[in-house]
N, C-alpha and C positions, 0 to 999 in steps of 0.2 A: 454771100460774095462781098468783097470789100467795096466800100463806097469810093467814088473817085475823089471825093473831097476829104482829104485826110485830116482836115482841121475841124471837122464836125464832131460833136460829142458822141455820136453813135457809130463812130468808126471802130470796127472790130479787128482790123488787120494793121493797126498802127505800128510803126517801128519804135522799139523801146529805146529811150534815151540813156545816157550814162548815169551811174549811181551817184546820188548826192552825198555831200559831206555828212558824216555821222554827227548827231547832235551831242550836246554835252551830257556826261553821266549824271544821273540824278543823285540826290543825297541818300546816304544809307538809311535804311529803315530802322525803326526801334526794335531792339533785340527782344525776342519773345521770352515769356516766362518759362524757367526750367521746369521740366516735368518731375514728378515724384520719383525718388530713388527706388530702383528695383529691388526685389528680394535677394539676399545674399545666397549664393550657391552653396552646395554641401562642401565640407572640408575635404581636401585631397588626401590621398594615402601618405603616411609618413615616409620620408626618404631613407635611403640606406645610411647607417652611421658612418661618419668619416673615420679616417685612420687616426690613431692616438698620436698626439704630438710628443716631441722629445721631453724628458723630465726637466723641470725647472731647476734653477740654481738657487740655493739658499745658503745663508751664512751658517757657521757652526752653531751660533746661538739659536737660530730659527730651527735648524734641523735636529739638534741634539739637546737643546736646553742648557741651563747653567753655563752659558757662554762657551759651550762646546766641550766641557770636561765632565766626565762622569766616573772618573777613577776613584776607587775606594778600597780600603783594606782594614780588617780587624784581625790582628794576630796577638797571641798571648802564650804564656808558658805556665805550667804547673810543676815544673821540675826544679827542685832546690839547686842553687848554684853558689859557688864560692868564686868571687872575682878578686883578682890581684889588685894591688894599688895601681893607680893610673900610670900607664906607660910601661908596666912591668910584664906585659905579655898577654894575659887573658883577662882584660878589664871590660870586655863587651858583654852586654846582656844578650843571651840567646833566646830564641823563640822556636817553639816546635808545634804549635797548634794554631788553628785559624777558624774564623767564622766566615762571614761574607767577604769575598775578595773579587774584584774585577781582574781576572787572571791575565788578561791581555795587557794590563797596564803596569804590572810589577813582575820582577824576577825575585822569587823568594827562596831560591834553591840554596842560598848560603845563610839564611837566617838562623839555622840551628847549628851552623859550623863556625862562622865568624861573627854572626849577628848582623850582617849587611842586608839591607833592604834596598834593592835597585829599582829606580824609577825608569819606566820605558817611555813616558810621555812628559813633555815639558809643560809646566803650569805653575800656578800659585796653589800651594797646598796648606791645609790646616793639619798639624800633627800634634796629637795628644798622647801622652805616655804616663805610665805609673809603675812604681816598683815597691815591693814589700821587702824591706831590708834593715840591716843593722851592721855595725862594725863587727868583723869576725872575732870571736873569742880566741884567746884570752884578751879581754878589753883592757887597755892601759888606763891608768889613773893620772890625770883626770880623763873622763870619758870623752873621746873626740867625736866630732860631727862626721857625717858622711855626705856625699853629694853625687849627683848624676847630671849628665848633659848630653846633648846631641852633637855628633860630628858629621859633617857633610864632606865627603871626599877627603877625610883626614883633617879637616879644619873645623874648629869649634863653632857652633851656631850661636851667635849672640842672642841673649834672652832665654836660652833653653836651660840654663843651670838651675838646679833645685837642690835643696839640702835637707837633712834630717838629723835628729839628735836623740840618742838614748840617754835618759837621765841616770840610769843605773845599769851595771853589767847584767843584772837579772831581768831587765825589761825585755819584752818581746820585740818583734820587728815593728817598724813604723812604715806606714804607707805614705809615699811622697809622689806627687803628681806635677806635671807641667804641660804647657801647650804653647806652640808657636805657629806663625804663619810665614812661610818662606817660599821663595821662587826656586824651582829646580829645572834643570834641562835633562832631556833624555840621556840616560847613562849615569846620572848621579847616584851615589849610594849614601844612605843614612845609617848611622850606627849609634845606639844608646850605650854610653860607657860610664864606668865608675870614675868619677873625677876627684877621688879622695887620695890622701897620702897613705891611707891604711887599707888593708883588704876589707872587702864587704861581702857579707853573706846574704843570700836571698832564700828565705825559707818561710813556711807558713806558721802562724800562731794556731795551734791545734786544740787548745783547751776549750771545750764547749762548741767546737766547730763540727757541723754535721755534713758538710759537703766540701768537695775539693775547692781549694782557694786558688784564684789567679794571682800568681806571684809577680808577674810582669805583663804589661799590656801595651799595645801600640795601635792607635787608631789614626788612619790617614783618610783625608777627605779633600778631593780636588775642588778648588773654588773657581778657577779660571784657567782656560787653556792659553798657552803662549806659542 
């Protein structure tokens, strides 16, 4: 039973008073020492491969090398030919045979008809050529020289002119060669022509020769695409 005197220490039925004001929060304790790292778990299964991305873009030089130009052609002739004097009709060297040719880069359908070699890709090209020739007999006295050159679209190519000379009417043919580097655009045609005032014959020297002779040759190598 409750005591009558509520102020005595042994009162068991005292009325609870209101809660006091909370005390100030104490300072944070010192952080504990981290524990040892646990053992790494097993590697998970490899995920499904993602879709392939679109192809990247590269420059002509990166994709194709040699700055984007791989055009080449080696054509030649073993057929004897008699060429008229320059401008007299049939002064162009004809070609009827070929070795390696990048066929998508040239139109060679007229090389055995008019001597035209048509370029299908614009670029800077190295063109080397050679002819086995002499002035057509009967050779006048004094013996004249003969010459050849390249014409692009009917206009002479500067630096392509070469010449030869037979010292005697009884001499055999003489091999003359030339080389130029020129720019062409798609659709241009190149022709190797007799640039002499006299007719010129292309035929082989056969004494002591065991194999067919190349009487005229034309080598084209693209250096840079334009």
